[in-house]
C-alpha positions in Angstrom: 0.0 -0.4 -0.1 2.8 2.1 0.7 4.0 2.1 -2.8 1.0 2.7 -4.0 0.5 6.2 -1.8 3.7 7.5 -2.6 3.0 6.8 -6.6 -0.7 9.0 -5.6 1.5 11.5 -3.8 4.1 11.6 -6.9 1.4 12.2 -9.2 -0.2 14.9 -7.5 2.6 16.9 -7.3 3.6 16.2 -11.0 -0.1 17.4 -11.9 0.5 20.2 -9.8 3.2 21.5 -11.1 2.2 20.6 -14.4 -1.4 22.8 -14.1 0.5 25.8 -13.0 2.9 26.1 -15.5 0.2 25.7 -18.0 -2.7 28.3 -16.4 -2.2 30.8 -18.7 -1.5 28.8 -22.3 -3.5 29.5 -24.8 -4.9 26.6 -25.6 -2.4 27.2 -29.4 -0.3 24.6 -30.1 2.6 24.8 -33.5 3.2 21.4 -34.8 6.4 20.8 -33.1 4.7 22.0 -29.7 2.0 19.5 -30.4 4.5 16.3 -31.0 6.6 17.4 -28.1 3.7 17.4 -25.7 2.2 13.7 -27.1 5.6 11.9 -26.9 6.5 13.6 -23.5 2.7 12.7 -22.3 3.5 8.8 -23.2 6.9 9.3 -21.3 5.6 10.4 -18.1 2.4 7.9 -18.5 5.4 5.3 -18.9 7.3 6.9 -16.0 4.2 7.0 -13.8 3.2 3.0 -14.1 6.6 1.8 -13.2 7.0 3.3 -10.1 5.0 1.0 -8.1 7.5 -1.9 -8.6 9.7 -0.1 -8.3 8.7 1.1 -4.6 7.5 -2.7 -4.0 11.4 -3.0 -4.5 9.9 -6.2 -6.9 12.3 -4.8 -9.8 15.3 -2.3 -10.2 14.4 0.7 -11.9 15.1 -0.4 -15.4 13.2 -2.9 -15.2 10.4 -1.3 -13.4 10.3 0.9 -16.6 10.5 -1.6 -18.9 7.1 -3.0 -16.9 5.5 0.1 -17.2 6.3 0.4 -20.7 5.3 -2.9 -21.5 1.8 -2.0 -19.7 1.0 1.9 -21.3 1.9 0.0 -25.2 -0.4 -2.8 -24.1 2.7 -5.4 -25.9 2.1 -8.1 -22.7 5.7 -8.7 -21.8 6.5 -9.2 -18.2 9.3 -9.4 -16.5 7.4 -10.3 -12.8 7.1 -13.6 -12.0 5.3 -15.6 -9.6 4.1 -14.0 -5.8 2.7 -11.0 -7.3 0.3 -9.2 -5.0 -3.2 -8.6 -5.7 -2.6 -5.2 -5.7 0.1 -5.0 -8.4 -1.5 -7.6 -10.3 -4.3 -5.3 -10.4 -1.8 -2.2 -10.8 -0.3 -4.3 -14.1 -4.0 -4.6 -15.6 -5.0 -1.1 -15.0 -1.8 0.3 -16.6 -2.5 -2.2 -20.0 -6.0 -1.3 -19.8 -5.5 2.7 -19.9 -3.0 2.3 -22.4 -5.4 0.5 -24.7 -7.5 3.6 -24.5 -5.5 6.4 -25.0 -4.5 4.0 -28.0 -7.6 4.9 -29.5 -7.9 8.5 -28.2 -4.3 8.9 -30.5 -5.8 7.1 -33.2 -9.1 8.8 -33.5 -7.8 12.8 -32.8 -4.1 13.3 -33.6 -3.3 10.7 -36.2 -5.9 11.8 -38.8 -5.1 15.6 -38.4 -1.3 15.4 -38.8 -1.0 12.5 -41.2 -3.7 13.2 -43.4 -5.8 9.8 -42.4 -3.1 7.7 -41.6 -1.3 8.2 -44.6 2.1 9.6 -44.8 1.4 13.7 -45.5 4.2 16.0 -43.9 2.6 18.8 -42.6 4.5 22.3 -42.7 6.6 22.8 -39.0 4.0 26.2 -38.2 1.1 24.1 -39.0 -1.2 24.9 -35.8 -2.6 22.2 -33.6 -4.4 24.1 -30.6 -7.9 23.0 -32.2 -6.3 19.0 -31.2 -6.8 19.9 -27.5 -10.4 20.3 -27.9 -11.2 18.0 -30.0 -9.2 15.6 -27.6 -11.3 17.0 -24.7 -14.7 16.0 -27.0 -13.3 12.9 -28.3 -12.1 11.3 -24.9 -15.5 11.7 -23.1 -17.6 9.9 -26.2 -14.4 7.0 -26.1 -15.0 6.7 -22.6 -18.6 5.8 -22.3 -17.7 3.4 -25.5 -14.4 1.8 -23.5 -15.8 2.0 -19.8 -19.6 0.5 -21.6 -18.1 -2.6 -22.8 -15.8 -3.3 -20.0 -18.8 -3.2 -17.8 -20.5 -5.6 -20.3 -17.2 -7.9 -20.4 -16.8 -7.8 -16.6 -20.7 -9.4 -15.9 -19.9 -12.0 -19.0 -17.3 -12.8 -17.0 -18.8 -13.6 -13.6 -22.0 -15.1 -15.7 -19.6 -17.5 -16.7 -18.2 -18.6 -13.4 -15.2 -16.5 -12.5 -14.8 -14.8 -9.0 -15.0 -11.3 -9.4 -11.2 -9.9 -9.5 -10.3 -13.1 -11.6 -13.2 -11.3 -13.9 -12.2 -7.4 -13.4 -8.4 -8.7 -14.2 -9.3 -11.0 -17.5 -11.5 -8.0 -18.5 -8.8 -5.6 -18.1 -5.9 -7.7 -20.1 -8.8 -9.1 -22.5 -10.2 -5.8 -23.7 -6.6 -4.0 -24.1 -5.3 -7.1 -26.0 -2.5 -6.9 -23.7 -3.2 -10.3 -22.6 -0.8 -10.2 -19.2 -2.6 -11.8 -16.4 -0.2 -12.3 -13.1 -1.6 -13.8 -10.2 -0.5 -17.3 -9.6 -2.9 -18.9 -11.3 -2.4 -20.6 -14.6 -4.4 -19.3 -17.6 -5.6 -22.5 -18.6 -7.2 -23.2 -15.0 -9.0 -20.0 -15.1 -10.0 -19.7 -19.0 -11.1 -23.4 -18.9 -14.6 -23.8 -20.0 -16.8 -20.7 -20.7 -14.5 -17.8 -19.6 -12.6 -18.9 -22.9 -15.3 -18.0 -24.9 -15.7 -15.1 -23.1 -11.9 -13.8 -24.2 -12.2 -14.8 -27.5 -15.3 -12.6 -27.9 -14.0 -9.9 -25.7 -10.7 -9.5 -28.0 -12.4 -10.2 -31.3 -15.0 -7.1 -30.4 -12.1 -4.7 -29.0 -10.0 -5.4 -32.3 -12.8 -3.9 -34.3 -13.6 -0.6 -35.7 -14.4 1.4 -32.6 -15.4 4.8 -35.2 -18.5 2.2 -36.0 -19.2 2.1 -32.6 -19.0 5.3 -31.8 -21.5 5.8 -34.6 -24.1 3.1 -34.2 -23.9 4.8 -30.3 -24.7 8.2 -31.9 -27.2 6.8 -34.2 -28.7 4.7 -31.1 -28.8 7.5 -29.0 -30.6 9.6 -31.7 -33.5 7.3 -31.9 -34.1 7.9 -28.1 
């Protein structure tokens, strides 16, 4: 618990400092500043995600950073062996779940604006990216509704399939982000025998789909209601 309180304290201090530095910002960014802030944001997320591993003395700093980067980028690699506490296992699952959300937000907002709809168009360095901040705010709220709603649905499905609440929540976060990293001592084959296996297949199929179409469907249903 101490490791997480230290992480929370450092996060609050860092967030407060950044808010103070940017309180008079006009919300207008050039292309260079936009790219810099995106890279800085990912680095900060990875660093913050690595701190609990380091504070619990499970890993040294470089290994902790690797674990944090692995979680935020949802690649599923891990250096943690058995005997992981439930809190640390949950943190690992949460980081990959948040990493999946951040990746979607980047795909929905930044890349279409600066790379010609995922092409290779190079924009001039004086291109103004300030409108991306407003776009990201709006899109983050819309994506969060879909992301949280679908996560809740699959958590319920895992529970109905027979998993305990902790296993169901952990597997929902891991499968929904397609990160696939599950840390408790139980083997995946043991947890996912029977119905949970099919829930996992369905979860990863759904989450590998087009979230833009999910957003269109959500908006269409809302208009009909």
